[in-house]
DRENPA-3360 file (N, C-alpha, C; in nm, 2 decimals, always signed):
BEGIN
1 = XXXXXXXX = +0.09/-0.12/+0.00/+0.00/+0.00/+0.00/+0.09/+0.12/+0.00 ~ +0.06/+0.21/-0.09/+0.13/+0.34/-0.10/+0.06/+0.44/-0.02 ~ +0.15/+0.51/+0.05/+0.10/+0.61/+0.14/+0.03/+0.72/+0.06 ~ -0.09/+0.75/+0.11/-0.17/+0.86/+0.05/-0.25/+0.81/-0.07 ~ -0.22/+0.67/-0.10/-0.30/+0.61/-0.22/-0.34/+0.47/-0.18 ~ -0.46/+0.46/-0.11/-0.51/+0.34/-0.06/-0.62/+0.29/-0.15 ~ -0.60/+0.17/-0.22/-0.71/+0.12/-0.31/-0.74/-0.02/-0.26 ~ -0.86/-0.05/-0.23/-0.90/-0.19/-0.19/-0.93/-0.27/-0.32;
9 = XXXXXXXX = -0.92/-0.41/-0.30/-0.94/-0.50/-0.42/-1.08/-0.48/-0.48 ~ -1.18/-0.45/-0.39/-1.31/-0.42/-0.44/-1.32/-0.30/-0.53 ~ -1.24/-0.20/-0.48/-1.24/-0.08/-0.57/-1.17/-0.10/-0.70 ~ -1.06/-0.18/-0.69/-0.98/-0.21/-0.81/-1.07/-0.29/-0.91 ~ -1.14/-0.38/-0.86/-1.22/-0.47/-0.94/-1.33/-0.39/-1.01 ~ -1.37/-0.28/-0.94/-1.48/-0.21/-1.00/-1.44/-0.11/-1.10 ~ -1.30/-0.08/-1.11/-1.25/+0.01/-1.21/-1.26/-0.04/-1.35 ~ -1.27/+0.04/-1.45/-1.28/+0.00/-1.59/-1.19/+0.09/-1.67;
17 = XXXXXXXX = -1.14/+0.03/-1.78/-1.06/+0.11/-1.88/-1.13/+0.09/-2.01 ~ -1.17/+0.20/-2.07/-1.24/+0.20/-2.19/-1.36/+0.11/-2.19 ~ -1.42/+0.11/-2.07/-1.54/+0.03/-2.05/-1.51/-0.12/-2.02 ~ -1.38/-0.16/-2.02/-1.35/-0.30/-1.99/-1.29/-0.31/-1.85 ~ -1.35/-0.40/-1.76/-1.30/-0.41/-1.62/-1.15/-0.43/-1.62 ~ -1.08/-0.37/-1.53/-0.93/-0.38/-1.51/-0.89/-0.52/-1.49 ~ -0.97/-0.60/-1.42/-0.93/-0.74/-1.39/-0.93/-0.82/-1.52 ~ -1.02/-0.80/-1.61/-1.01/-0.87/-1.74/-0.89/-0.84/-1.82;
25 = XXXXXXXX = -0.85/-0.71/-1.82/-0.73/-0.67/-1.89/-0.61/-0.73/-1.83 ~ -0.60/-0.74/-1.69/-0.49/-0.80/-1.63/-0.48/-0.95/-1.66 ~ -0.60/-1.02/-1.66/-0.59/-1.16/-1.69/-0.55/-1.18/-1.84 ~ -0.59/-1.10/-1.93/-0.55/-1.11/-2.07/-0.40/-1.09/-2.08 ~ -0.34/-1.00/-2.01/-0.20/-0.97/-2.01/-0.12/-1.09/-1.96 ~ -0.17/-1.15/-1.86/-0.10/-1.27/-1.80/-0.10/-1.39/-1.91 ~ -0.21/-1.40/-1.98/-0.21/-1.51/-2.08/-0.11/-1.48/-2.19 ~ -0.11/-1.36/-2.24/-0.01/-1.32/-2.34/+0.13/-1.34/-2.30;
33 = XXXXXXXX = +0.16/-1.31/-2.18/+0.30/-1.33/-2.13/+0.33/-1.48/-2.12 ~ +0.23/-1.56/-2.09/+0.26/-1.70/-2.08/+0.29/-1.76/-2.22 ~ +0.21/-1.71/-2.32/+0.23/-1.76/-2.45/+0.37/-1.72/-2.50 ~ +0.41/-1.60/-2.48/+0.54/-1.55/-2.52/+0.65/-1.63/-2.45 ~ +0.63/-1.66/-2.33/+0.74/-1.74/-2.25/+0.75/-1.88/-2.31 ~ +0.63/-1.94/-2.34/+0.64/-2.08/-2.40/+0.71/-2.08/-2.53 ~ +0.68/-1.98/-2.62/+0.75/-1.98/-2.75/+0.90/-1.96/-2.74 ~ +0.94/-1.89/-2.63/+1.08/-1.86/-2.62/+1.15/-1.98/-2.55;
41 = XXXXXXXX = +1.09/-2.08/-2.51/+1.15/-2.20/-2.44/+1.24/-2.27/-2.54 ~ +1.37/-2.30/-2.50/+1.46/-2.37/-2.58/+1.41/-2.50/-2.64 ~ +1.44/-2.53/-2.77/+1.40/-2.66/-2.83/+1.47/-2.77/-2.76 ~ +1.41/-2.89/-2.75/+1.48/-3.00/-2.69/+1.58/-3.06/-2.78 ~ +1.69/-3.12/-2.73/+1.79/-3.18/-2.81/+1.73/-3.29/-2.91 ~ +1.78/-3.29/-3.03/+1.72/-3.39/-3.12/+1.75/-3.53/-3.08 ~ +1.66/-3.62/-3.10/+1.69/-3.76/-3.06/+1.79/-3.83/-3.15 ~ +1.86/-3.93/-3.09/+1.95/-4.01/-3.16/+1.88/-4.07/-3.28;
49 = XXXXXXXX = +1.94/-4.05/-3.40/+1.87/-4.11/-3.52/+1.85/-4.26/-3.52 ~ +1.93/-4.32/-3.43/+1.91/-4.47/-3.42/+1.80/-4.51/-3.32 ~ +1.75/-4.40/-3.25/+1.65/-4.43/-3.15/+1.53/-4.50/-3.20 ~ +1.48/-4.61/-3.14/+1.38/-4.69/-3.19/+1.25/-4.61/-3.22 ~ +1.22/-4.51/-3.13/+1.10/-4.43/-3.16/+1.11/-4.35/-3.28 ~ +1.23/-4.30/-3.31/+1.25/-4.22/-3.43/+1.24/-4.30/-3.55 ~ +1.29/-4.43/-3.54/+1.28/-4.52/-3.66/+1.13/-4.55/-3.69 ~ +1.06/-4.58/-3.58/+0.92/-4.61/-3.60/+0.83/-4.50/-3.65;
57 = XXXXXXXX = +0.87/-4.37/-3.61/+0.79/-4.26/-3.65/+0.84/-4.20/-3.79 ~ +0.94/-4.26/-3.85/+0.99/-4.21/-3.98/+0.88/-4.22/-4.09 ~ +0.89/-4.12/-4.18/+0.80/-4.12/-4.29/+0.85/-4.21/-4.40 ~ +0.77/-4.30/-4.46/+0.82/-4.39/-4.56/+0.75/-4.36/-4.70 ~ +0.83/-4.36/-4.80/+0.77/-4.34/-4.94/+0.69/-4.46/-4.98 ~ +0.56/-4.45/-5.00/+0.48/-4.57/-5.03/+0.51/-4.64/-5.16 ~ +0.57/-4.57/-5.25/+0.60/-4.63/-5.39/+0.73/-4.71/-5.38 ~ +0.83/-4.66/-5.31/+0.96/-4.72/-5.31/+0.99/-4.81/-5.19;
65 = XXXXXXXX = +0.91/-4.77/-5.08/+0.94/-4.84/-4.95/+1.06/-4.79/-4.88 ~ +1.12/-4.68/-4.93/+1.24/-4.63/-4.87/+1.21/-4.50/-4.79 ~ +1.29/-4.47/-4.69/+1.27/-4.35/-4.61/+1.28/-4.22/-4.70 ~ +1.20/-4.12/-4.66/+1.21/-4.00/-4.73/+1.34/-3.93/-4.70 ~ +1.40/-3.84/-4.78/+1.52/-3.77/-4.75/+1.52/-3.70/-4.62 ~ +1.63/-3.71/-4.54/+1.63/-3.64/-4.41/+1.67/-3.73/-4.30 ~ +1.63/-3.86/-4.31/+1.66/-3.96/-4.21/+1.71/-4.09/-4.28 ~ +1.84/-4.11/-4.29/+1.89/-4.22/-4.37/+1.86/-4.35/-4.30;
73 = XXXXXXXX = +1.81/-4.35/-4.17/+1.78/-4.48/-4.11/+1.64/-4.51/-4.11 ~ +1.55/-4.41/-4.15/+1.41/-4.44/-4.15/+1.37/-4.55/-4.24 ~ +1.27/-4.63/-4.20/+1.22/-4.73/-4.28/+1.30/-4.86/-4.27 ~ +1.41/-4.86/-4.19/+1.49/-4.98/-4.17/+1.45/-5.06/-4.05 ~ +1.35/-5.01/-3.98/+1.31/-5.09/-3.86/+1.19/-5.17/-3.89 ~ +1.19/-5.30/-3.85/+1.08/-5.39/-3.87/+1.08/-5.48/-3.75 ~ +1.01/-5.44/-3.64/+1.00/-5.53/-3.52/+1.14/-5.57/-3.47 ~ +1.23/-5.47/-3.48/+1.36/-5.49/-3.42/+1.46/-5.55/-3.52;
81 = XXXXXXXX = +1.42/-5.58/-3.65/+1.51/-5.63/-3.75/+1.54/-5.52/-3.85 ~ +1.66/-5.49/-3.88/+1.70/-5.39/-3.98/+1.71/-5.46/-4.11 ~ +1.64/-5.41/-4.21/+1.65/-5.47/-4.35/+1.72/-5.37/-4.44 ~ +1.82/-5.42/-4.51/+1.90/-5.34/-4.61/+1.86/-5.38/-4.75 ~ +1.82/-5.28/-4.82/+1.78/-5.31/-4.96/+1.90/-5.32/-5.05 ~ +1.92/-5.44/-5.11/+2.04/-5.46/-5.20/+2.01/-5.41/-5.34 ~ +2.11/-5.33/-5.39/+2.10/-5.28/-5.52/+2.14/-5.39/-5.62 ~ +2.07/-5.41/-5.73/+2.10/-5.51/-5.83/+2.24/-5.49/-5.89;
89 = XXXXXXXX = +2.30/-5.61/-5.91/+2.44/-5.61/-5.97/+2.43/-5.60/-6.12 ~ +2.51/-5.51/-6.18/+2.51/-5.50/-6.32/+2.59/-5.62/-6.38 ~ +2.52/-5.71/-6.45/+2.58/-5.82/-6.51/+2.61/-5.81/-6.66 ~ +2.58/-5.69/-6.71/+2.60/-5.67/-6.86/+2.75/-5.67/-6.89 ~ +2.80/-5.77/-6.98/+2.94/-5.77/-7.01/+2.99/-5.65/-7.08 ~ +3.11/-5.61/-7.05/+3.17/-5.49/-7.12/+3.19/-5.53/-7.27 ~ +3.17/-5.43/-7.35/+3.18/-5.45/-7.50/+3.32/-5.40/-7.54 ~ +3.40/-5.49/-7.60/+3.53/-5.44/-7.65/+3.51/-5.34/-7.76;
97 = XXXXXXXX = +3.59/-5.23/-7.75/+3.58/-5.13/-7.85/+3.70/-5.15/-7.94 ~ +3.67/-5.17/-8.07/+3.78/-5.18/-8.17/+3.78/-5.06/-8.26 ~ +3.88/-4.98/-8.26/+3.89/-4.85/-8.33/+3.99/-4.85/-8.45 ~ +4.07/-4.95/-8.45/+4.17/-4.95/-8.56/+4.17/-5.09/-8.63 ~ +4.23/-5.10/-8.75/+4.23/-5.22/-8.82/+4.33/-5.32/-8.75 ~ +4.43/-5.26/-8.69/+4.53/-5.35/-8.62/+4.46/-5.42/-8.50 ~ +4.38/-5.35/-8.43/+4.31/-5.41/-8.32/+4.21/-5.51/-8.37 ~ +4.15/-5.48/-8.48/+4.05/-5.58/-8.54/+4.13/-5.71/-8.58;
105 = XXXXXXXX = +4.24/-5.69/-8.65/+4.32/-5.81/-8.69/+4.36/-5.89/-8.57 ~ +4.41/-5.83/-8.47/+4.46/-5.90/-8.35/+4.34/-5.98/-8.29 ~ +4.23/-5.91/-8.27/+4.11/-5.98/-8.20/+4.06/-6.10/-8.29 ~ +4.06/-6.07/-8.42/+4.01/-6.18/-8.52/+4.11/-6.29/-8.52 ~ +4.24/-6.27/-8.52/+4.34/-6.37/-8.53/+4.33/-6.46/-8.40 ~ +4.31/-6.39/-8.29/+4.30/-6.47/-8.16/+4.18/-6.56/-8.16 ~ +4.07/-6.51/-8.22/+3.95/-6.59/-8.23/+3.97/-6.71/-8.32 ~ +4.03/-6.69/-8.43/+4.06/-6.80/-8.53/+4.14/-6.91/-8.46;
113 = XXXXXXXX = +4.24/-6.86/-8.38/+4.33/-6.96/-8.32/+4.26/-7.03/-8.21 ~ +4.18/-6.96/-8.13/+4.11/-7.02/-8.01/+4.00/-7.11/-8.05 ~ +3.93/-7.07/-8.16/+3.81/-7.14/-8.20/+3.83/-7.25/-8.31 ~ +3.91/-7.22/-8.41/+3.93/-7.31/-8.52/+4.07/-7.37/-8.52 ~ +4.15/-7.34/-8.42/+4.29/-7.40/-8.41/+4.38/-7.36/-8.53 ~ +4.35/-7.24/-8.59/+4.43/-7.19/-8.70/+4.57/-7.14/-8.63 ~ +4.68/-7.19/-8.69/+4.81/-7.14/-8.63/+4.81/-6.99/-8.62 ~ +4.85/-6.93/-8.51/+4.85/-6.79/-8.49/+4.92/-6.71/-8.60;
121 = XXXXXXXX = +5.03/-6.75/-8.64/+5.11/-6.67/-8.74/+5.04/-6.67/-8.87 ~ +4.98/-6.79/-8.91/+4.90/-6.79/-9.03/+4.77/-6.71/-9.03 ~ +4.71/-6.71/-8.91/+4.59/-6.63/-8.90/+4.61/-6.48/-8.92 ~ +4.71/-6.43/-8.84/+4.74/-6.29/-8.85/+4.79/-6.25/-8.99 ~ +4.87/-6.34/-9.05/+4.92/-6.31/-9.19/+4.81/-6.30/-9.29 ~ +4.71/-6.39/-9.28/+4.60/-6.39/-9.37/+4.52/-6.26/-9.36 ~ +4.49/-6.22/-9.23/+4.41/-6.10/-9.21/+4.49/-5.97/-9.26 ~ +4.62/-5.97/-9.24/+4.69/-5.86/-9.29/+4.69/-5.85/-9.44;
129 = XXXXXXXX = +4.70/-5.97/-9.50/+4.69/-5.97/-9.65/+4.56/-5.91/-9.70 ~ +4.45/-5.94/-9.63/+4.32/-5.89/-9.66/+4.32/-5.74/-9.64 ~ +4.36/-5.69/-9.53/+4.36/-5.55/-9.50/+4.45/-5.47/-9.59 ~ +4.56/-5.53/-9.64/+4.65/-5.46/-9.73/+4.62/-5.48/-9.88 ~ +4.51/-5.56/-9.91/+4.48/-5.58/-10.04/+4.57/-5.67/-10.12 ~ +4.64/-5.76/-10.05/+4.73/-5.85/-10.11/+4.66/-5.98/-10.16 ~ +4.73/-6.05/-10.26/+4.68/-6.18/-10.30/+4.68/-6.28/-10.19 ~ +4.59/-6.37/-10.18/+4.58/-6.47/-10.07/+4.52/-6.60/-10.13;
137 = XXXXXXXX = +4.55/-6.71/-10.05/+4.50/-6.84/-10.09/+4.35/-6.85/-10.06 ~ +4.29/-6.96/-10.12/+4.15/-6.98/-10.09/+4.13/-7.01/-9.94 ~ +4.22/-7.08/-9.88/+4.21/-7.10/-9.73/+4.22/-6.97/-9.65 ~ +4.31/-6.88/-9.69/+4.32/-6.76/-9.62/+4.20/-6.67/-9.64 ~ +4.14/-6.68/-9.76/+4.01/-6.61/-9.78/+3.90/-6.67/-9.69 ~ +3.90/-6.80/-9.68/+3.79/-6.86/-9.59/+3.81/-6.81/-9.44 ~ +3.93/-6.81/-9.40/+3.96/-6.76/-9.26/+3.92/-6.62/-9.24 ~ +3.94/-6.53/-9.34/+3.91/-6.39/-9.34/+3.75/-6.38/-9.33;
145 = XXXXXXXX = +3.68/-6.45/-9.41/+3.54/-6.44/-9.41/+3.48/-6.49/-9.28 ~ +3.54/-6.59/-9.22/+3.49/-6.64/-9.09/+3.51/-6.53/-8.98 ~ +3.63/-6.47/-8.99/+3.66/-6.36/-8.89/+3.57/-6.24/-8.91 ~ +3.53/-6.21/-9.03/+3.44/-6.10/-9.05/+3.30/-6.13/-9.00 ~ +3.26/-6.26/-9.02/+3.13/-6.30/-8.97/+3.12/-6.30/-8.82 ~ +3.23/-6.33/-8.75/+3.24/-6.33/-8.60/+3.26/-6.19/-8.55 ~ +3.35/-6.11/-8.60/+3.40/-5.98/-8.55/+3.34/-5.86/-8.62 ~ +3.27/-5.89/-8.73/+3.22/-5.77/-8.81/+3.33/-5.72/-8.90;
153 = XXXXXXXX = +3.29/-5.62/-8.98/+3.39/-5.56/-9.07/+3.50/-5.48/-8.99 ~ +3.62/-5.47/-9.05/+3.72/-5.39/-8.98/+3.68/-5.24/-8.98 ~ +3.73/-5.16/-8.89/+3.69/-5.02/-8.89/+3.71/-4.95/-9.02 ~ +3.82/-4.98/-9.10/+3.85/-4.92/-9.23/+3.86/-5.03/-9.33 ~ +3.76/-5.05/-9.41/+3.77/-5.15/-9.51/+3.88/-5.13/-9.61 ~ +3.95/-5.24/-9.66/+4.06/-5.22/-9.76/+4.01/-5.16/-9.89 ~ +4.09/-5.08/-9.95/+4.05/-5.01/-10.08/+4.06/-5.11/-10.19 ~ +4.17/-5.19/-10.19/+4.18/-5.29/-10.30/+4.17/-5.43/-10.23;
161 = XXXXXXXX = +4.13/-5.53/-10.32/+4.10/-5.66/-10.26/+4.21/-5.77/-10.29 ~ +4.29/-5.75/-10.40/+4.38/-5.86/-10.43/+4.30/-5.98/-10.49 ~ +4.38/-6.08/-10.54/+4.31/-6.20/-10.60/+4.31/-6.31/-10.49 ~ +4.22/-6.40/-10.52/+4.20/-6.52/-10.43/+4.23/-6.64/-10.50 ~ +4.31/-6.73/-10.45/+4.34/-6.86/-10.51/+4.22/-6.95/-10.53 ~ +4.24/-7.05/-10.62/+4.13/-7.15/-10.64/+4.11/-7.24/-10.52 ~ +3.99/-7.29/-10.51/+3.96/-7.38/-10.41/+4.04/-7.51/-10.43 ~ +4.11/-7.56/-10.32/+4.18/-7.69/-10.34/+4.09/-7.80/-10.37;
169 = XXXXXXXX = +4.15/-7.90/-10.45/+4.07/-8.02/-10.48/+4.07/-8.11/-10.36 ~ +3.96/-8.19/-10.35/+3.95/-8.29/-10.24/+3.94/-8.43/-10.30 ~ +3.99/-8.52/-10.22/+3.98/-8.66/-10.26/+3.83/-8.70/-10.26 ~ +3.78/-8.77/-10.36/+3.64/-8.81/-10.37/+3.63/-8.96/-10.35 ~ +3.73/-9.03/-10.37/+3.72/-9.18/-10.36/+3.85/-9.23/-10.29 ~ +3.84/-9.36/-10.26/+3.96/-9.44/-10.22/+3.99/-9.53/-10.34 ~ +4.10/-9.51/-10.41/+4.13/-9.59/-10.53/+4.12/-9.74/-10.51 ~ +4.07/-9.82/-10.61/+4.04/-9.77/-10.75/+3.90/-9.71/-10.75;
177 = XXXXXXXX = +3.88/-9.62/-10.84/+3.75/-9.55/-10.87/+3.76/-9.43/-10.95 ~ +3.65/-9.37/-10.98/+3.64/-9.25/-11.06/+3.64/-9.12/-10.99 ~ +3.72/-9.03/-11.02/+3.72/-8.89/-10.97/+3.65/-8.80/-11.07 ~ +3.56/-8.71/-11.02/+3.50/-8.62/-11.11/+3.57/-8.48/-11.10 ~ +3.61/-8.43/-11.21/+3.68/-8.30/-11.22/+3.58/-8.19/-11.17 ~ +3.63/-8.10/-11.09/+3.55/-7.99/-11.03/+3.60/-7.85/-11.08 ~ +3.73/-7.84/-11.11/+3.78/-7.71/-11.15/+3.93/-7.71/-11.17 ~ +3.99/-7.59/-11.16/+4.13/-7.58/-11.20/+4.23/-7.65/-11.11;
185 = XXXXXXXX = +4.18/-7.70/-11.00/+4.28/-7.77/-10.91/+4.28/-7.92/-10.93 ~ +4.19/-7.98/-11.01/+4.19/-8.12/-11.03/+4.16/-8.16/-11.18 ~ +4.21/-8.07/-11.27/+4.17/-8.09/-11.41/+4.29/-8.14/-11.50 ~ +4.40/-8.19/-11.44/+4.51/-8.24/-11.52/+4.56/-8.37/-11.46 ~ +4.64/-8.45/-11.54/+4.70/-8.57/-11.48/+4.79/-8.53/-11.36 ~ +4.86/-8.42/-11.37/+4.95/-8.38/-11.26/+4.87/-8.36/-11.13 ~ +4.75/-8.29/-11.14/+4.67/-8.26/-11.03/+4.62/-8.39/-10.96 ~ +4.57/-8.49/-11.04/+4.52/-8.61/-10.99/+4.63/-8.69/-10.92;
193 = XXXXXXXX = +4.75/-8.69/-10.99/+4.86/-8.77/-10.93/+4.90/-8.71/-10.79 ~ +4.91/-8.58/-10.78/+4.94/-8.52/-10.66/+4.83/-8.54/-10.55 ~ +4.71/-8.53/-10.59/+4.59/-8.55/-10.50/+4.59/-8.69/-10.44 ~ +4.60/-8.79/-10.53/+4.58/-8.93/-10.48/+4.71/-9.00/-10.44 ~ +4.82/-8.96/-10.51/+4.94/-9.03/-10.48/+5.05/-8.95/-10.41 ~ +5.02/-8.82/-10.40/+5.12/-8.72/-10.34/+5.25/-8.74/-10.41 ~ +5.24/-8.76/-10.54/+5.36/-8.79/-10.62/+5.34/-8.75/-10.76 ~ +5.43/-8.68/-10.82/+5.41/-8.64/-10.96/+5.53/-8.68/-11.05;
201 = XXXXXXXX = +5.59/-8.80/-11.02/+5.69/-8.85/-11.10/+5.64/-8.92/-11.23 ~ +5.73/-8.95/-11.32/+5.68/-9.01/-11.45/+5.60/-9.14/-11.43 ~ +5.64/-9.22/-11.33/+5.57/-9.35/-11.32/+5.42/-9.33/-11.28 ~ +5.39/-9.22/-11.19/+5.25/-9.20/-11.16/+5.17/-9.14/-11.28 ~ +5.24/-9.05/-11.35/+5.18/-8.99/-11.47/+5.14/-9.10/-11.57 ~ +5.24/-9.19/-11.60/+5.22/-9.30/-11.69/+5.11/-9.39/-11.65 ~ +5.10/-9.42/-11.52/+5.00/-9.51/-11.46/+4.86/-9.45/-11.49 ~ +4.84/-9.32/-11.46/+4.71/-9.26/-11.48/+4.68/-9.24/-11.63;
209 = XXXXXXXX = +4.78/-9.22/-11.71/+4.76/-9.20/-11.86/+4.71/-9.34/-11.92 ~ +4.78/-9.45/-11.87/+4.74/-9.58/-11.93/+4.60/-9.62/-11.88 ~ +4.56/-9.57/-11.76/+4.43/-9.60/-11.71/+4.32/-9.52/-11.77 ~ +4.36/-9.41/-11.84/+4.26/-9.33/-11.91/+4.30/-9.29/-12.05 ~ +4.32/-9.39/-12.14/+4.37/-9.37/-12.27/+4.28/-9.29/-12.36 ~ +4.16/-9.28/-12.33/+4.06/-9.21/-12.42/+4.03/-9.07/-12.39 ~ +4.08/-9.02/-12.28/+4.03/-8.88/-12.24/+4.14/-8.77/-12.26 ~ +4.26/-8.82/-12.31/+4.36/-8.72/-12.35/+4.44/-8.68/-12.22;
217 = XXXXXXXX = +4.55/-8.61/-12.25/+4.64/-8.57/-12.15/+4.64/-8.42/-12.11 ~ +4.55/-8.35/-12.17/+4.55/-8.20/-12.15/+4.47/-8.16/-12.03 ~ +4.40/-8.05/-12.04/+4.32/-8.00/-11.94/+4.18/-8.04/-11.96 ~ +4.12/-8.10/-11.85/+3.99/-8.16/-11.86/+3.88/-8.06/-11.82 ~ +3.76/-8.07/-11.87/+3.65/-7.98/-11.83/+3.59/-8.03/-11.70 ~ +3.53/-7.94/-11.62/+3.46/-7.99/-11.50/+3.35/-8.10/-11.54 ~ +3.34/-8.20/-11.46/+3.25/-8.31/-11.49/+3.32/-8.43/-11.55 ~ +3.44/-8.42/-11.61/+3.51/-8.53/-11.67/+3.54/-8.63/-11.56;
225 = XXXXXXXX = +3.51/-8.76/-11.60/+3.54/-8.87/-11.51/+3.69/-8.92/-11.54 ~ +3.76/-8.94/-11.43/+3.90/-8.98/-11.44/+3.92/-9.11/-11.36 ~ +3.96/-9.22/-11.42/+3.98/-9.34/-11.34/+4.11/-9.33/-11.27 ~ +4.11/-9.36/-11.14/+4.23/-9.36/-11.05/+4.26/-9.50/-11.00 ~ +4.36/-9.57/-11.06/+4.39/-9.70/-11.01/+4.47/-9.70/-10.88 ~ +4.47/-9.81/-10.81/+4.56/-9.82/-10.69/+4.70/-9.81/-10.74 ~ +4.78/-9.73/-10.67/+4.92/-9.71/-10.71/+5.00/-9.83/-10.69 ~ +5.09/-9.86/-10.78/+5.18/-9.97/-10.77/+5.31/-9.93/-10.84;
233 = XXXXXXXX = +5.42/-9.99/-10.81/+5.54/-9.96/-10.88/+5.53/-10.02/-11.02 ~ +5.61/-9.96/-11.11/+5.60/-10.01/-11.25/+5.63/-10.16/-11.27 ~ +5.55/-10.23/-11.35/+5.57/-10.37/-11.38/+5.62/-10.38/-11.52 ~ +5.73/-10.46/-11.54/+5.79/-10.47/-11.68/+5.78/-10.61/-11.73 ~ +5.78/-10.61/-11.87/+5.78/-10.74/-11.94/+5.92/-10.74/-12.02 ~ +5.99/-10.86/-12.01/+6.11/-10.87/-12.08/+6.09/-10.97/-12.20 ~ +6.13/-10.92/-12.32/+6.12/-10.99/-12.44/+6.22/-11.11/-12.44 ~ +6.18/-11.23/-12.46/+6.27/-11.34/-12.46/+6.29/-11.41/-12.60;
241 = XXXXXXXX = +6.20/-11.38/-12.69/+6.21/-11.44/-12.82/+6.33/-11.40/-12.89 ~ +6.40/-11.49/-12.95/+6.53/-11.46/-13.02/+6.51/-11.36/-13.13 ~ +6.40/-11.36/-13.19/+6.38/-11.26/-13.30/+6.31/-11.14/-13.26 ~ +6.28/-11.13/-13.13/+6.21/-11.02/-13.07/+6.06/-11.02/-13.09 ~ +5.99/-10.92/-13.05/+5.84/-10.91/-13.06/+5.80/-10.78/-13.11 ~ +5.69/-10.77/-13.18/+5.63/-10.64/-13.23/+5.56/-10.57/-13.11 ~ +5.53/-10.45/-13.13/+5.46/-10.37/-13.02/+5.32/-10.44/-13.00 ~ +5.26/-10.47/-13.11/+5.13/-10.54/-13.10/+5.13/-10.67/-13.02;
249 = XXXXXXXX = +5.24/-10.75/-13.05/+5.25/-10.87/-12.98/+5.28/-10.85/-12.83 ~ +5.36/-10.76/-12.80/+5.39/-10.73/-12.65/+5.26/-10.69/-12.58 ~ +5.18/-10.60/-12.65/+5.06/-10.55/-12.59/+4.96/-10.66/-12.57 ~ +4.95/-10.75/-12.67/+4.85/-10.86/-12.66/+4.89/-10.96/-12.56 ~ +5.02/-10.99/-12.54/+5.06/-11.08/-12.44/+5.03/-11.04/-12.30 ~ +5.02/-10.90/-12.28/+5.00/-10.85/-12.15/+4.86/-10.79/-12.12 ~ +4.77/-10.81/-12.22/+4.63/-10.78/-12.20/+4.61/-10.63/-12.20 ~ +4.69/-10.55/-12.27/+4.67/-10.41/-12.28/+4.66/-10.37/-12.43;
257 = XXXXXXXX = +4.62/-10.25/-12.45/+4.61/-10.20/-12.59/+4.74/-10.14/-12.63 ~ +4.75/-10.11/-12.76/+4.87/-10.05/-12.82/+4.89/-9.91/-12.76 ~ +4.77/-9.84/-12.74/+4.77/-9.71/-12.69/+4.82/-9.71/-12.55 ~ +4.77/-9.80/-12.47/+4.82/-9.81/-12.33/+4.97/-9.84/-12.32 ~ +5.02/-9.93/-12.41/+5.16/-9.96/-12.41/+5.24/-9.83/-12.44 ~ +5.19/-9.75/-12.52/+5.26/-9.62/-12.55/+5.25/-9.53/-12.43 ~ +5.14/-9.52/-12.36/+5.12/-9.43/-12.25/+5.22/-9.47/-12.14 ~ +5.25/-9.60/-12.12/+5.33/-9.65/-12.02/+5.48/-9.64/-12.05;
265 = XXXXXXXX = +5.52/-9.63/-12.18/+5.66/-9.63/-12.22/+5.70/-9.50/-12.29 ~ +5.61/-9.41/-12.32/+5.65/-9.28/-12.38/+5.74/-9.29/-12.50 ~ +5.70/-9.36/-12.60/+5.79/-9.37/-12.72/+5.80/-9.23/-12.79 ~ +5.90/-9.22/-12.87/+5.91/-9.09/-12.95/+5.79/-9.08/-13.04 ~ +5.73/-8.96/-13.04/+5.61/-8.93/-13.11/+5.48/-8.97/-13.04 ~ +5.50/-9.04/-12.92/+5.38/-9.06/-12.84/+5.30/-9.18/-12.88 ~ +5.34/-9.26/-12.98/+5.26/-9.38/-13.02/+5.36/-9.48/-13.08 ~ +5.31/-9.61/-13.08/+5.39/-9.72/-13.14/+5.32/-9.75/-13.27;
273 = XXXXXXXX = +5.41/-9.78/-13.37/+5.36/-9.84/-13.49/+5.34/-9.99/-13.46 ~ +5.23/-10.05/-13.50/+5.20/-10.19/-13.46/+5.31/-10.28/-13.49 ~ +5.39/-10.25/-13.60/+5.50/-10.34/-13.64/+5.63/-10.31/-13.58 ~ +5.63/-10.21/-13.49/+5.75/-10.18/-13.43/+5.80/-10.30/-13.35 ~ +5.93/-10.33/-13.36/+5.98/-10.46/-13.30/+6.08/-10.43/-13.18 ~ +6.04/-10.50/-13.07/+6.13/-10.49/-12.96/+6.23/-10.61/-12.97 ~ +6.35/-10.58/-12.95/+6.45/-10.69/-12.96/+6.45/-10.78/-12.84 ~ +6.52/-10.89/-12.85/+6.53/-10.98/-12.74/+6.60/-10.91/-12.62;
281 = XXXXXXX = +6.55/-10.95/-12.50/+6.59/-10.89/-12.38/+6.54/-10.74/-12.36 ~ +6.46/-10.69/-12.45/+6.41/-10.56/-12.43/+6.31/-10.56/-12.31 ~ +6.32/-10.45/-12.23/+6.24/-10.44/-12.10/+6.13/-10.34/-12.13 ~ +6.01/-10.38/-12.12/+5.90/-10.29/-12.16/+5.80/-10.29/-12.04 ~ +5.76/-10.16/-12.00/+5.66/-10.15/-11.90/+5.52/-10.19/-11.95 ~ +5.45/-10.27/-11.88/+5.32/-10.32/-11.92/+5.21/-10.29/-11.82 ~ +5.24/-10.24/-11.70/+5.14/-10.21/-11.60/+5.20/-10.09/-11.51;
% end
């Protein structure tokens, strides 16, 4: 109480300010102060992100099942078990990039060697011949085409192609039997002798010529039938008659024709006159 200014509670309660009782204004002021004090209260320390309650209260994206940004641990709690979402492993093989012809040749040669057992030096040589436009064998061309089929065209295709050898002839029979001519690699006596006897000496030539007296000794056309006998060493007949024997007599005694006798013995001019006489002790090939 202030001296000279005594106010009772009843008198204070009866006072008004702008028509509003003073007690109401005082109560309103207290409420406002309380609100201001509550807003100014320090924020509580954030909870440990691993706290179970924080994990359970985390917000989860319904489409992905993962926690929304802001709490990396949210969504990992499930009744006490933490589940880690594994990312799929990329199993797509890396693709080799070939940017030069040399890289292409190396990769193609290694494939030919590993897959077809082509000797490495021969494989790379064949591919370099192709890339440089050089002449190559039929076999080298086959290797090149197989490499292109597997590895694709080289980065820079060759400007020139070179020539390719003829396809090698293949054995068609086991002698005796007929071989059918297919092309430039099996169309002569020499080709057949090399193919079936691996020998091109006169005795193999004469054997084949005598076995095919009617087809000539030149170049045959594709489709020509050539008889290939079993190879054997030359067989000779010795004239024993004191007066000798004619060519016709020698051929007849050995069951061959006069033409075959000539094919086996290569007389001057390529043929025998039927009356040509072999002297006693003359040695004549008859098979």
